[in-house]
KEFIVEX-308391 format. One line per field, with one value per residue (C-alpha): residue in three letters; x, y, z. Coordinates in steps of 0.1 Angstrom, whole numbers, plus 5000, padded with zeros to 4 digits. Layout:
BEGIN
aa <- [ALA,...]
x <- [X,...]
y <- [Y,...]
z <- [Z,...]
***
This chain:
BEGIN
aa <- [MET,PHE,VAL,VAL,ARG,ARG,HIS,LYS,HIS,ASN,PRO,LEU,LEU,ILE,PRO,SER,SER,GLU,ASN,GLN,TRP,GLU,GLY,TRP,ALA,VAL,PHE,ASN,TRP,CYS,PRO,VAL,ASP,MET,ASP,GLY,LYS,VAL,HIS,ALA,VAL,TYR,ARG,ALA,MET,ALA,LYS,GLN,ASP,PRO,LEU,LYS,LYS,GLY,PRO,GLU,HIS,PRO,SER,THR,ILE,GLY,TYR,ALA,TYR,SER,GLU,ASP,GLY,VAL,HIS,PHE,SER,GLY,ARG,ARG,GLN,LEU,ILE,ILE,PRO,GLU,HIS,GLU,TRP,GLU,LYS,TYR,GLY,CYS,GLU,ASP,PRO,ARG,VAL,VAL,LYS,TYR,GLY,ASP,TRP,PHE,TYR,ILE,PHE,TYR,THR,ALA,LEU,SER,GLU,TYR,PRO,PHE,THR,PRO,ASP,GLY,ILE,ARG,THR,ALA,VAL,ALA,LYS,THR,ARG,ASP,PHE,LYS,SER,ILE,ASP,SER,LYS,ALA,LEU,VAL,THR,PRO,PHE,ASN,SER,LYS,ALA,MET,THR,LEU,PHE,PRO,GLU,PRO,ILE,ASP,GLY,LYS,MET,THR,ALA,ILE,LEU,THR,ALA,ASP,ALA,HIS,LYS,GLY,GLU,SER,LYS,MET,ALA,ILE,ALA,GLN,PHE,ASP,ASN,PRO,ASP,ASP,LEU,VAL,SER,GLU,GLU,TYR,TRP,LYS,ASN,TRP,TYR,GLU,SER,VAL,GLU,ASP,SER,ARG,ILE,ASN,PRO,ARG,ARG,VAL,SER,GLN,ASP,GLN,VAL,GLU,VAL,GLY,ALA,THR,PRO,ILE,LYS,THR,PRO,TYR,GLY,TRP,LEU,VAL,ILE,TYR,ALA,HIS,ILE,GLU,HIS,HIS,PRO,GLN,LYS,GLU,GLY,GLN,LEU,GLU,TRP,VAL,TYR,GLY,THR,GLU,ALA,MET,LEU,LEU,ASP,LEU,HIS,ASN,PRO,ARG,LYS,ILE,ILE,CYS,LYS,THR,LYS,GLY,PRO,PHE,LEU,SER,PRO,GLU,MET,GLN,TYR,GLU,ARG,MET,GLY,GLN,VAL,SER,ASP,VAL,VAL,PHE,PRO,SER,GLY,ALA,ARG,VAL,SER,GLY,GLU,THR,LEU,GLU,ILE,TYR,TYR,GLY,ALA,ALA,ASP,THR,THR,CYS,CYS,ILE,ALA,GLN,VAL,ASN,LEU,ASN,ASP,LEU,VAL,GLU,THR,MET,TYR,PRO,GLY,THR,SER,SER,LYS,ARG,ARG,LEU,MET,ARG,GLN,GLY,ASN,GLY,PRO,ILE,ILE,THR,PRO,ASP,PRO,LYS,HIS,GLU,TRP,GLU,ALA,LYS,ALA,THR,PHE,ASN,PRO,ALA,ALA,ILE,ASP,VAL,ASP,GLY,VAL,VAL,HIS,VAL,VAL,TYR,ARG,ALA,MET,GLY,HIS,ASP,ASP,THR,SER,VAL,MET,GLY,LEU,ALA,LEU,SER,ARG,ASP,GLY,VAL,SER,VAL,ASP,GLU,LYS,LEU,PRO,GLU,PRO,ILE,TYR,THR,PRO,ARG,SER,ASP,PHE,GLU,ASN,LYS,LYS,ARG,PRO,GLY,ASN,SER,GLY,CYS,GLU,ASP,PRO,ARG,LEU,THR,ARG,ILE,GLY,ASP,ARG,ILE,TYR,MET,LEU,TYR,THR,ALA,PHE,ASP,ALA,ILE,GLY,PRO,ALA,ARG,PRO,ALA,ALA,ALA,TRP,ILE,SER,VAL,ASP,ASP,PHE,LEU,ALA,ARG,VAL,TRP,ASN,TRP,SER,GLU,PRO,ALA,LEU,VAL,SER,GLU,SER,ASN,ILE,ASP,ASN,LYS,ASP,ALA,CYS,LEU,LEU,PRO,ARG,LYS,VAL,ASN,GLY,LYS,TYR,VAL,LEU,LEU,HIS,ARG,VAL,GLY,GLY,ILE,ASN,ILE,CYS,LEU,ASP,TYR,LEU,ASP,VAL,LEU,ASP,PHE,GLU,LYS,GLU,LYS,ALA,ASN,SER,CYS,THR,VAL,VAL,LEU,GLU,PRO,ARG,ARG,GLY,MET,TRP,ASP,SER,VAL,LYS,VAL,GLY,ILE,ALA,GLY,PRO,PRO,ILE,GLU,THR,ALA,GLU,GLY,TRP,LEU,LEU,PHE,TYR,HIS,GLY,VAL,SER,PRO,VAL,HIS,HIS,ARG,TYR,ARG,VAL,GLY,ILE,ALA,LEU,LEU,ASP,LEU,ASN,ASP,PRO,SER,ARG,VAL,LEU,ALA,ARG,SER,ALA,ASP,PRO,ILE,LEU,GLU,PRO,GLU,THR,THR,TYR,GLU,LYS,ASP,GLY,ILE,ILE,PRO,ASP,VAL,VAL,PHE,PRO,CYS,GLY,SER,VAL,GLU,ARG,ASP,GLY,MET,ILE,TYR,GLN,TYR,TYR,GLY,GLY,ALA,ASP,THR,VAL,THR,GLY,VAL,ALA,THR,ILE,ALA,LEU,ASP,THR,VAL,MET,SER,SER,LEU,VAL,TYR,ALA,SER,PRO,GLU,SER,LEU]
x <- [4591,4558,4526,4504,4467,4442,4410,4383,4359,4381,4375,4360,4351,4341,4329,4294,4271,4248,4273,4287,4318,4329,4313,4345,4370,4377,4412,4443,4426,4440,4425,4426,4409,4386,4358,4358,4354,4377,4375,4389,4397,4401,4406,4374,4373,4341,4321,4328,4311,4316,4306,4333,4368,4398,4405,4381,4376,4385,4396,4383,4387,4360,4352,4336,4336,4332,4324,4338,4367,4350,4318,4321,4292,4285,4303,4305,4329,4352,4378,4370,4389,4384,4417,4438,4465,4441,4416,4422,4419,4427,4443,4458,4451,4470,4455,4472,4461,4487,4477,4441,4439,4436,4459,4449,4477,4468,4482,4469,4468,4470,4476,4459,4473,4492,4528,4553,4553,4516,4516,4523,4513,4485,4471,4436,4428,4397,4388,4359,4357,4324,4339,4373,4386,4415,4434,4468,4493,4524,4552,4562,4578,4568,4559,4533,4525,4533,4523,4534,4549,4521,4543,4572,4607,4634,4608,4600,4570,4584,4571,4580,4573,4582,4598,4604,4579,4574,4609,4629,4643,4618,4633,4618,4629,4623,4614,4614,4598,4608,4576,4543,4538,4568,4547,4530,4559,4571,4604,4610,4604,4626,4655,4647,4646,4680,4695,4671,4698,4707,4672,4668,4663,4668,4654,4659,4678,4690,4692,4663,4638,4614,4600,4571,4558,4529,4513,4518,4547,4538,4559,4573,4599,4624,4618,4593,4577,4571,4551,4560,4556,4585,4584,4610,4623,4603,4604,4621,4606,4574,4578,4614,4609,4581,4565,4564,4545,4552,4547,4577,4585,4614,4623,4636,4655,4632,4654,4669,4643,4668,4685,4672,4677,4665,4640,4622,4643,4617,4580,4557,4525,4521,4493,4479,4441,4418,4408,4445,4454,4425,4412,4417,4455,4462,4487,4489,4488,4495,4498,4484,4475,4479,4465,4471,4443,4456,4486,4474,4488,4462,4476,4451,4459,4445,4439,4444,4436,4400,4390,4400,4414,4431,4459,4467,4500,4511,4529,4554,4562,4569,4591,4610,4617,4632,4651,4688,4691,4656,4652,4673,4647,4622,4645,4661,4694,4724,4738,4774,4805,4796,4782,4776,4781,4807,4821,4845,4873,4880,4846,4842,4804,4803,4835,4818,4787,4767,4735,4697,4691,4659,4657,4637,4638,4637,4643,4659,4684,4681,4688,4699,4696,4715,4720,4756,4774,4807,4827,4806,4776,4755,4733,4729,4718,4741,4732,4745,4733,4730,4718,4717,4704,4735,4767,4772,4780,4784,4784,4781,4810,4787,4755,4722,4703,4715,4699,4682,4656,4657,4641,4670,4700,4723,4716,4741,4768,4755,4736,4714,4703,4683,4680,4666,4649,4619,4612,4578,4571,4537,4531,4560,4574,4596,4586,4613,4601,4629,4635,4645,4665,4681,4700,4675,4643,4618,4626,4599,4593,4598,4590,4604,4599,4617,4606,4616,4633,4654,4662,4675,4693,4709,4696,4689,4660,4642,4611,4614,4611,4581,4573,4548,4534,4531,4564,4560,4552,4580,4575,4596,4597,4573,4564,4537,4519,4524,4488,4456,4433,4396,4404,4430,4468,4480,4508,4525,4544,4554,4540,4556,4583,4562,4535,4531,4503,4483,4467,4448,4456,4436,4466,4503,4512,4524,4524,4486,4478,4498,4493,4467,4456,4471,4452,4473,4483,4510,4520,4546,4537,4543,4572,4581,4610,4592,4579,4594,4587,4580,4586,4582,4611,4602,4570,4548,4549,4515,4505,4472,4467,4476,4502,4534,4550,4585,4591,4617,4611,4630,4629,4637,4653,4675,4681,4683,4668,4653,4630,4596,4567,4530,4503,4478,4444,4445,4414,4420,4457,4450,4437,4465,4457,4488,4521,4552,4557,4594,4620,4633,4665,4685,4721,4744,4774,4803,4791,4756,4768,4797,4794,4782,4751,4757,4732,4711,4696,4675,4658,4644,4636,4631,4624,4608,4624,4615,4598,4626,4625,4657,4657,4683,4692,4717,4741,4750,4743,4775,4772,4746,4737,4712,4693,4668,4638,4614,4581,4561,4577,4566,4531,4525,4529,4511,4481,4477,4473,4451,4414,4400,4420,4410]
y <- [3443,3443,3463,3476,3481,3498,3478,3490,3493,3516,3529,3497,3512,3548,3566,3558,3586,3561,3554,3580,3559,3557,3588,3608,3583,3546,3536,3515,3482,3446,3413,3377,3347,3324,3299,3311,3348,3378,3393,3429,3451,3488,3521,3541,3578,3592,3622,3651,3651,3686,3673,3647,3655,3642,3639,3657,3625,3595,3563,3528,3495,3484,3451,3440,3408,3399,3367,3378,3400,3431,3439,3442,3441,3435,3467,3471,3482,3455,3471,3502,3520,3502,3506,3536,3527,3531,3556,3581,3558,3525,3529,3511,3474,3444,3410,3376,3341,3323,3288,3288,3325,3357,3383,3419,3444,3480,3514,3524,3560,3568,3605,3636,3658,3630,3624,3598,3580,3577,3559,3522,3488,3467,3433,3418,3381,3365,3331,3342,3380,3378,3389,3399,3373,3393,3426,3436,3463,3450,3475,3499,3523,3542,3518,3509,3488,3455,3421,3385,3363,3337,3307,3301,3309,3286,3274,3309,3332,3361,3397,3427,3462,3499,3512,3549,3558,3593,3599,3611,3581,3552,3517,3487,3456,3419,3404,3366,3349,3316,3318,3332,3349,3371,3389,3409,3408,3443,3428,3411,3443,3464,3440,3439,3477,3481,3463,3473,3480,3443,3435,3462,3459,3490,3493,3531,3545,3577,3588,3613,3587,3570,3534,3517,3482,3477,3443,3409,3391,3366,3335,3329,3304,3333,3347,3366,3393,3424,3453,3485,3523,3543,3581,3601,3632,3628,3662,3662,3697,3714,3725,3714,3689,3675,3642,3618,3586,3555,3518,3494,3458,3437,3400,3388,3356,3327,3316,3349,3376,3403,3398,3417,3397,3423,3451,3472,3501,3526,3531,3512,3527,3565,3590,3594,3591,3618,3596,3594,3630,3646,3636,3640,3639,3645,3627,3595,3558,3537,3499,3481,3446,3421,3388,3364,3353,3329,3346,3381,3399,3423,3452,3468,3504,3536,3565,3600,3587,3587,3555,3518,3507,3477,3476,3444,3430,3396,3381,3362,3393,3413,3387,3377,3414,3419,3386,3384,3358,3361,3398,3400,3385,3411,3440,3453,3434,3452,3436,3438,3446,3483,3511,3502,3537,3560,3595,3594,3620,3616,3631,3666,3664,3634,3639,3649,3627,3600,3593,3593,3570,3562,3528,3513,3478,3480,3449,3430,3456,3478,3514,3534,3571,3588,3623,3634,3665,3680,3704,3733,3717,3715,3684,3665,3629,3600,3565,3531,3498,3464,3431,3413,3443,3446,3446,3477,3465,3500,3536,3563,3589,3619,3630,3622,3652,3686,3719,3737,3760,3792,3775,3750,3771,3783,3819,3820,3797,3766,3735,3738,3718,3687,3665,3632,3617,3593,3573,3560,3543,3551,3537,3544,3572,3573,3603,3616,3638,3655,3683,3716,3740,3773,3778,3804,3783,3772,3737,3725,3693,3694,3668,3658,3628,3608,3580,3545,3541,3572,3561,3527,3542,3568,3596,3621,3638,3649,3670,3706,3705,3719,3727,3703,3727,3765,3783,3798,3765,3743,3709,3678,3640,3637,3607,3594,3561,3539,3538,3558,3553,3559,3576,3600,3602,3601,3623,3618,3647,3663,3698,3719,3694,3672,3650,3628,3641,3629,3648,3636,3650,3649,3652,3647,3682,3703,3734,3730,3714,3716,3700,3721,3700,3680,3650,3637,3601,3597,3621,3619,3598,3614,3600,3573,3570,3590,3618,3649,3643,3616,3614,3588,3566,3557,3551,3525,3489,3476,3443,3424,3436,3473,3498,3491,3524,3526,3559,3577,3592,3613,3616,3647,3626,3604,3628,3599,3591,3557,3536,3522,3507,3514,3496,3519,3509,3501,3521,3549,3554,3581,3553,3536,3499,3492,3508,3494,3502,3499,3510,3483,3501,3526,3540,3513,3511,3536,3547,3555,3571,3592,3615,3649,3645,3618,3591,3590,3563,3579,3557,3571,3539,3502,3473,3439,3408,3371,3379,3401,3439,3457,3491,3517,3544,3571,3567,3598,3620,3607,3572,3547,3514,3486,3464,3436,3421,3393,3405,3378,3387,3423,3414,3388,3415,3442,3422,3406,3440,3455,3463,3436,3409,3414]
z <- [4595,4613,4611,4639,4632,4655,4661,4637,4667,4688,4713,4727,4761,4767,4798,4807,4816,4833,4860,4884,4891,4854,4840,4835,4820,4815,4804,4810,4809,4810,4798,4808,4793,4813,4803,4767,4776,4778,4812,4815,4844,4839,4856,4860,4870,4885,4876,4900,4934,4949,4983,4986,4998,4979,4941,4918,4898,4921,4905,4911,4892,4868,4853,4820,4799,4763,4744,4711,4723,4708,4726,4763,4788,4824,4835,4872,4900,4911,4934,4955,4983,5016,5035,5045,5020,4991,5005,4977,4947,4929,4895,4865,4871,4857,4859,4855,4861,4883,4896,4907,4913,4893,4907,4901,4908,4910,4921,4956,4966,5003,5004,4989,4975,4959,4969,4957,4991,4989,4955,4960,4946,4960,4950,4950,4944,4929,4915,4892,4891,4910,4942,4956,4981,4995,4992,5005,5001,4983,4983,5012,4987,4956,4928,4902,4871,4887,4873,4875,4849,4843,4854,4878,4865,4879,4904,4917,4915,4895,4892,4871,4884,4881,4913,4920,4893,4907,4921,4891,4873,4872,4876,4858,4879,4885,4919,4927,4956,4973,4992,4978,5011,5003,4977,5005,5030,5041,5052,5019,4999,5022,5016,4979,4976,4993,4963,4936,4911,4911,4900,4874,4837,4816,4781,4780,4750,4767,4803,4803,4790,4813,4811,4828,4828,4805,4799,4816,4799,4772,4767,4732,4720,4718,4752,4774,4754,4774,4761,4779,4779,4768,4775,4756,4773,4804,4822,4856,4864,4852,4816,4812,4784,4763,4771,4741,4749,4729,4731,4727,4732,4744,4748,4782,4786,4795,4824,4835,4830,4841,4808,4778,4746,4722,4719,4692,4680,4690,4696,4673,4687,4694,4695,4660,4661,4674,4704,4713,4706,4725,4760,4797,4791,4754,4733,4753,4743,4774,4771,4801,4789,4761,4750,4721,4697,4671,4654,4666,4696,4709,4729,4753,4759,4773,4749,4762,4797,4786,4766,4762,4729,4712,4687,4668,4654,4641,4670,4648,4627,4658,4675,4644,4636,4670,4675,4664,4636,4624,4618,4587,4564,4575,4565,4534,4530,4514,4483,4470,4490,4495,4474,4437,4424,4439,4429,4400,4402,4365,4357,4373,4370,4394,4413,4446,4449,4431,4451,4454,4424,4404,4388,4359,4344,4306,4284,4312,4322,4353,4344,4374,4370,4398,4410,4405,4419,4410,4432,4420,4437,4406,4404,4371,4362,4354,4342,4352,4339,4356,4343,4377,4396,4417,4397,4375,4340,4325,4336,4311,4311,4305,4322,4306,4319,4330,4341,4312,4326,4347,4376,4380,4368,4396,4407,4435,4449,4466,4457,4426,4396,4390,4421,4433,4402,4400,4368,4356,4323,4309,4274,4252,4274,4305,4327,4350,4379,4399,4423,4405,4426,4416,4449,4460,4462,4471,4458,4433,4414,4377,4350,4316,4294,4268,4245,4255,4221,4226,4261,4250,4220,4244,4223,4251,4234,4266,4265,4278,4316,4333,4369,4384,4410,4415,4417,4452,4470,4486,4471,4466,4462,4433,4411,4388,4391,4361,4351,4354,4384,4378,4345,4359,4362,4398,4412,4445,4460,4493,4499,4526,4534,4557,4543,4513,4492,4462,4433,4402,4367,4335,4312,4315,4303,4332,4311,4309,4342,4375,4408,4426,4456,4484,4496,4525,4521,4548,4575,4603,4633,4667,4687,4661,4637,4610,4632,4615,4578,4553,4515,4488,4477,4441,4423,4440,4428,4418,4434,4435,4470,4465,4456,4475,4485,4500,4517,4538,4573,4597,4635,4656,4683,4662,4633,4608,4574,4574,4551,4557,4536,4532,4512,4493,4480,4443,4434,4459,4465,4491,4514,4534,4540,4561,4572,4587,4623,4621,4596,4572,4564,4584,4583,4597,4573,4571,4537,4551,4583,4570,4540,4529,4551,4577,4588,4556,4535,4508,4481,4449,4429,4430,4407,4412,4397,4403,4436,4449,4453,4446,4464,4452,4476,4484,4513,4533,4502,4487,4472,4458,4473,4467,4491,4486,4503,4493,4480,4497,4531,4527,4515,4542,4569,4550,4539,4573,4587,4560,4570,4547,4564,4600]
***
């Protein structure tokens, strides 16, 4: 797992009302280090000049520098249109130091109104950013987003670029030069373009996606790290499909950069913040540069085509999460030889499904309370016990909890009953919150409690169930924190089927006090693996650094339930300190991919033992599995990315 954190000073560059040439927008910037300073080039769009012909807000390339990597000054124009092949604008620079020169590649616009054939790649060279020593057109065909690998590969100057960026399917490709003069040779590029498919690398997941080169590649022991833009469902015609911009990463072979070793499973940065959602072009995060500072990878990106921002990620966490052979320790690892609890045809009440389990460790024994269904589709609760957290030592032959109230008794054929439990011990009581459903709806969380003594004695003397929220509100996935925060009990729940919410309670008596507010804790992230809805797994685990919350998320593109982690502030659990950018468990095995509801991993409870977290989950709404991850692995990533640590 790895965590992405936006820089606390974002946006770091905004349009300047003092300068005509950058008064409209500044974005898509790229950094390079020299003489202890960070030098950045960026695309600047001018305020409108009604007397000039051409684009309403023409683009040039700006420059700024910083001594601390945060505060940039010395802003000025660096590259302006001077030739016919760039007369209508210079856009989206990438800078790389190669040998004694800084190469600045940019998009040159030669026609207006803009046409694909008038959008090509150019290069400028400088030694010190004080002046441009030379400029030249690079490609004779439609292309953009070009940059060099910062050192020769197999003795050759090597570039990565996006060809045919505006002609249907964009092509990310590699070009290598025996002679540096080939970089600006029209003959070389015509020959290269004729066999572009031989040079192509393709990280797209489906055919309608588009990809574009982002930052200059970064060398790691595992391969060349390339940060790039991935655009899901890129429209081929006006209004055909929605554009969903995301930032992804891949590793290319150190000696053969046309070979993709591995890549992230989806976007890890997508439009979330106001400055990314609203701007000249809304809902865009576009990676255009990167640099490494210590263990931190800084991704320079444009937000909504308006401002310049930085996102930070631990470089080792990112690379190890991607790389085969090292990724396993950063994800939940399945335990046992398959599901640990399966339907039992000898017991009608659990003959169809045994899934979505809660878990609680009492007196050294893990008690797994699971949702069970018979062929009448009524959900009840069963109990299994495990001393080692994996092997089931005993499973009770009768349910320990069944529907008792009108709000959970079946009113017509279909699913109904007591679903998806979460268990929290507070004092000498165990509180079970679950989803109550009468087959009509809406689904609502209910609560009941039992004394620890009765629970251990298997005397199922549960309190009368009570609805947690108002009866006309769709609500699910509820749990209690195991202690008060600021003198109040804390309830997590999901209102409206989308967001994880928090409410504070004075008493734990839901006949007297129900949830009456929704402070949003986590919400879906546009374009990412959890972009449709999120819901808690089990009650958060308290650590010295914060509340560790596992949660499930669903994506509209992949239609799969997956699991992630967030770290909440100890004294204000509505405040998210860090959140995993990637899922740490997703449907992969047969028992997770095939069942009543395919492609589902759905956890409802976890326990921590001897530095290991045991996560209990439902597979395909049919069986129960368990997976583990080391607590220190989780915390090292989350704490690194928390606001207090950066």
